[in-house]
N, C-alpha and C positions, 0 to 999 in steps of 0.2 A: 926582572927575571919571570918569564912567563911560568904561570902556575900547569904543572903537568894533572892530566886527569887518566882516569882509567880506559881502555879499550873499546868499554861500551857505548861510551859518549850517547846516554839515553835522551832522547826528548821526550816529556811526562805528556805531552800531548797525542803524539803519534803512540807511545804504546798505549795508552788508553784504548785509542782506535785499534789499533791491533787487536788488544783483550777482548774489545768487545765482538769486534769480528770473529774470533777466534771461539768465545762463547757461542753465539749465535750459531755456528756450524756446530758444535758441541751438542747442544739442544734438543732431548728428544720430546719429551712430556712438556718438558718448561719450554718448549715452545712453540705450543698447541694454544694457548691464551694471548686473546686480544691484548696490544700494550698500551699505555697509556705512560707520559714519563714528563717529567717537569726539570731543568738544571738549576733555576735559581729560587727554588724553594727554599723559604726562612723557617718555616716549622722545624718537626721534629719527630721521634718513634711515640705513636699515638695518637699524632693531629690526622686529619682529612684533606683527602685531596676529592672536589667535587666534580665527576666526569659527565661530561654530555652524555646522552642518553638520544639517540635517532628516533626522530619521530616516527612512525607508519603513515604508510602515502595517505594523501586528503581524499577523503572521499568524494564521490561523483554526484551529481543528483539529476536527474532525465525532467525534462518539461516537453509538453505534448508539442506540436507546432501548432498553426494556425487552421483553421478549418478549412478545407477543401472547397473550390469556386464552383457557386453552383450555379445552373442558367435562372433569371429572375422570371422570366417570362413561364409558367408552370405548363407543360403540357408541349410548348414550341420546340420543335428538334431541329429548324434552322434558324435561332436565334442563342450565339455560344454568349457563356458571363466575360465581361472583361476583367484586366486585372484589379481594375480601381474596384471590383466590385466582391474583392476577396475581404472578410470580413477582419479586422484588427482581432489580436488574441483578447481575450478577455484576463488573464493569468497573467500573476508575475512572472517573467520567464531571468530572472538577475541571476546567475548563480552565484551559490552563498561563499561568502570568502573563507576560505579555509587557513588554518593558521601551522606553519611549522612548530610544531611542540616539541622543541627538544629539550625535553625534563632533564635535570643535574640529582645524579645520587651519589653519595660519597663514599669514598673506600678510604678505608682508615690504613695507615701507617705503621704493622706490628711490629717488622723486624727489621734491625740493621744487621745486613748480613754480611760477613766481610772474613777477609783471609790475609795472611801476610805470611814471609819469607825473607828471613836476616842471613845475608850474606857476609861473611867474615873477609877482612881484604886478603888472605889466603886463598880462599875460594875465587874470589875475582879475579885475585895478581895470576893464578895457576890452574884451575881446575876448569870455570868456564869459559866455555869458548863460545858457544851460543845462546843469547840469551833468549831467542824466542823458543827455542825446542828444552831448553834446560828450567828455563825458568818462568817465563809468562804460559806457555802452554799447561803449567801445572797448577798456576793456580785458577786459570780459569777452566780448567776442567774439574779442581773443587767446585767450583760455582755452579756448571753443567750438572752436578752428579747433587748437589744438595738443591738445586731447582728442581729437580725431575724426581727427587724424593720429597719435596717439599709441595708441589702440585700433585704428584700422584694422594699423597693425604689429604688434600683439600678435594679432588675428583671423588674419594670414598666415602668423603664427609657431606660435601655439599651436591654432588648431581643426582638428584632425585623430585620425585614431585610429593614428595610426602608433607609437603604443606598446602597442599587441594584438597578441598572440600569435598564432600562424596558427592555433590551434584557436580562440582566441577572436573574431579575424575570419570563423570559417566560422559558429560559431553566431549574431554579431549583426550581423555586417559591417563591412565597412572603408572607406577611404576608396574615392570614385568616381572610375574614369578614361572618358572617353568620346571618341571620336574624329567628326569633322565636316567637310563637303567645305568647300574653302574657296569664301569669298561669289564667285559669276560674275553676280549681278543677276537672274537667272532668277525667276520664282514658283516653278518646280520646286525650284530651288536653295534658294530661302528657306524651304520647306516642308520639306525634306529637313535644313537646319541644325536649325530649329527642333525638328524629330523629337527629333534627337539630343538636343536639351536637355532634352526632356520629357520621355523615357525616362529620360535621368540623375537627374532629382529623382524620379522614380518608384522608382528602385532607392536612391536615399538615404532618401524617405521613408522605404520599407520598413525600412532599416537603423536609424533612430531608432524607429521602433514597436517594432520587437522588441526594443528596448534597453529599454522603456517608457519612454520620453521623452513629456511630457507633449504631448497636441495642441496646444494653444491657445500665445499668445505664444513661435511659431515663427518664425524671420527668414531670409533666404534674401539674402546679401552678394553684391553683383557690381560690376561695372565698367561702363561706358558701352556694352562691346563687345557684353557679354551683355545687356543690357538693348535695344540695336539689334536681337539678333534675336530674343529676345521680343515686340518691337512688331509686328515683321513677322509674327510666326505669327497667322495667320487664329483658332486656339483660343484666343489670349490675349486677355484681356478687360479693360484697365487700369482700376483703380479711383479716379476723380476725390478727391483730397482739396484742393484748392482754395477759399481761404478758411481753412483752419486757420494761426493764426500760430505752431504747434509747429515748431519745425525738422522734427524727426524725424518727423512726420507728413505735413509735405511732401516728404522723401525716398524715403515708401513710392507706388513708382510703379503700384503695383499688387498682387494677390494670387494665388498660383497653390499648388494642391496642398495649403493651408492654410498657407503660408508669405508673410507681407509681405515684398514685395520691397523692400530700399533700396541705392539705387545710390552708389556714391563713386569719385571717381578714381583714389582709391589702387589699386582693381584691375586687373586685365584682363582675360584668357579663364580665368577662373577662376571659382568660386563656393565660397560657405562657408556653410553651412546648421546651425543650433545653435536652442536654445532660451534664453532672456532668462536661466535660471539657469544656463548653460553658464559665465558670467564674472562675476566678482565683480569690483567697484572698492572698493577703501577707502579711506578718506582721513582723514586727523587734522589738527587745527591747532597749529602752535608756540603757545608760550606768548608774552604780550603783554612783548614787551622793557622793561626798567623805564627804558632813555632814550626810548621814542615818547615824542613831544609826547602822542597818543590811538589808540584802537585797538580794535576787537571782533572777535570770534571769534562766529560763526554756524553752524548747522546747518538745511539746506532741503534736504528731498526728498533725505536722505543725501548729501548734499556738504559737507564742513565747510572753512571756507574763513575766514579772516582777512583783516582788512585795517589796516595802519597809515598813519597821517599823521605826518610831520615836518617838520622845517623847518630848510632850511642858509643860517645866517645871512650866508654868504659871498656867495653867488647872490640872497640876500632872495627865497628859492623855497620856497613848500609843495612835500612829496612823496608823492603818494599811491599805495599800493599795494595789490596782491593777493596771495595766498601758500594754497597748501596743501600738505602731504605725502601722498602719494598711493601706490598700488601696484595692480596688477591681478593676477588670477589667473582660472586654468580652477577649476572647482569637479568633483573626482572622488567616485566613488562610496564609499562604505562598505564597509570590509574582508570583508565577509561576503555583498555582491553577488553573484547569479547568475543566469542567465537561460537557461532549457532545461535545466538540468542542468550548465551550464558556469558555473564560478565564472570572473569576473570582477576583482572586488576593487575594489583602489584605483586604477583606472583613468580614463580620460576617453572616455566615452560619449555626452555630452550634445549632440556635434555633428561635423561631419566637412567635408570636403573635397572637391568633384568638381574634378579637374582637366579642361581643355576644349584639344584639340589639333587643328589643322585640317590635314588632307590634301588633297591632288591627286586631284578626282575619278577614277575607274577607267578608264581608256583616254583621260585626258585628257594 
């Protein structure tokens, strides 16, 4: 007699693929960092994964052309030099051999992120009709919220240029501080507050440009307070992304000075500006345990995730869970990186922080 199965008839591989697709579309801040993942990782929490860091362009060396042809008979304007009279160049004009120096830097897997749901036999039989909307979307939503909050905390702790020396800050710029008047609701006050923010943004943009940070894929992360100041600014024009189902795209409220503005409740009167390559999310899948009833590991869009299905005989219930090992890191420059004759080396320059303070209006 054939065994009966419940109406879900889950394929772990397809469920994990669907889960990662849902997770990727639900991420806001967690969707910003560049990603690297490994499915066949044999280590554990606390171990490191070495990630290649792209090298910058191979430098060009210029060499002069050979000497111009001259008339061998001095003062005779009727005799012209032949091509064979051109002298050979005296200097070596061989191009130097550049080297694609993709250095490797370690990213530690610091966290095992996981969640699960226990489904009783009564729930499976009578209550659950749509596995995707009732179970899977809730698991992935929890992951998306966790990654967003974790990425927010990482940004606040690491996106700054505090590691630069005074000489390096003089060469490429450091973090930016700005004071704006306390809000009083008047049009002049709103304009003055917005002007302070926009001036700080111009200074920050200049600091990124001097450090040769790419112009595309730049982000400005801020809280609702900064968003309100910008939206009240008559110079700011928001970009409507309504209708897009991607959470990160929906979170982008506009664009200013080349930065996509992303608002998150984890931030207050502060702004963080960086290129997408400034942060790296590294993930790896733990192996399927021998005692699991079923499971699958998949990698979708740079996120490696494992799903396990187990059965509790005591409770007569299925347990379905998702987990991944991951770590976040900032991407620093190569040891030989320099700007305008100043050696920067392995320092973080792909982002910076703008600190904002409110002060009472003068004479108030």
